[in-house]
C-alpha positions, 0 to 999 in steps of 0.5 A: 530465599522464603525467608527474605522475601518475608521481610519486604512489605507486600507494597514494595511487592506489588511495586515490583511484579507491575509493569506500566508502559507508555500507551501505544499511540494509534495515532503516530502509526503508519505516518511520513514524519514531516522534516524541517524544511517541508519539502518532502513530496507526498501523492493523495496514496502517501498523504492518508493516514491509516484511520482514514483509509477504510474511507477515503481510498475504498474504491481502490481496495474492490476485494473479494479474496479476503473474507472468512473462509476463501482459501485464495487469500495469500494467491491473491497476495502473491498475484498482486505483488507479481503485478505491482512489481511486473508494471514497475519493470515493464514501465521502468522510471514511468509510474509516478503514482501506486500502482492499484489493482482492482478485482471484480469478479474475474476480471483485472483493472489496474490503475496507475497514472505516468510521466510522459516520457515516450512516444504514443506507438510505444506507450500503446504497444506496451499497453497490449504487452502487458494485458496479453502477458498479465492475462496469461499469467492471472487466467482472467482479463485484464485492464489497464489504466494508466492517465498519463501527466507531464510533469512529476509535480503533478502527482504532489498531493501536498508537502510536509 
């Protein structure tokens, strides 16, 4: 075996040991693919590319639980996922945008854009229902900040 390696030239060995790949395009990950007809609707949150999130959407993530040395980071992530699923399940078919969770000290503010599909009386009941249950489960004050719109098309930022 050692004799076979000595017969090969040094440049041939070098070529066999070095593996090269195409550089990954960071500008492509996290983006939505453009459709041939250009009929895919995107909301404002979906239209922002990943490298601009810190500049355009920083106000959506007022959260200090991911600081170094913080021990609640995983618990906060689970709570946020629970809040999102609870809101989408409670307001079934009415949530048009992402559910934005803002944590400020001991206060949780939840923002979303909803469709006007129910009576105001039922809407106020559901707002109180969500705030009370989430405040009980999370052991902190919770405020819902909901905006309503008539049509689903009002939330579309652009088509790709």
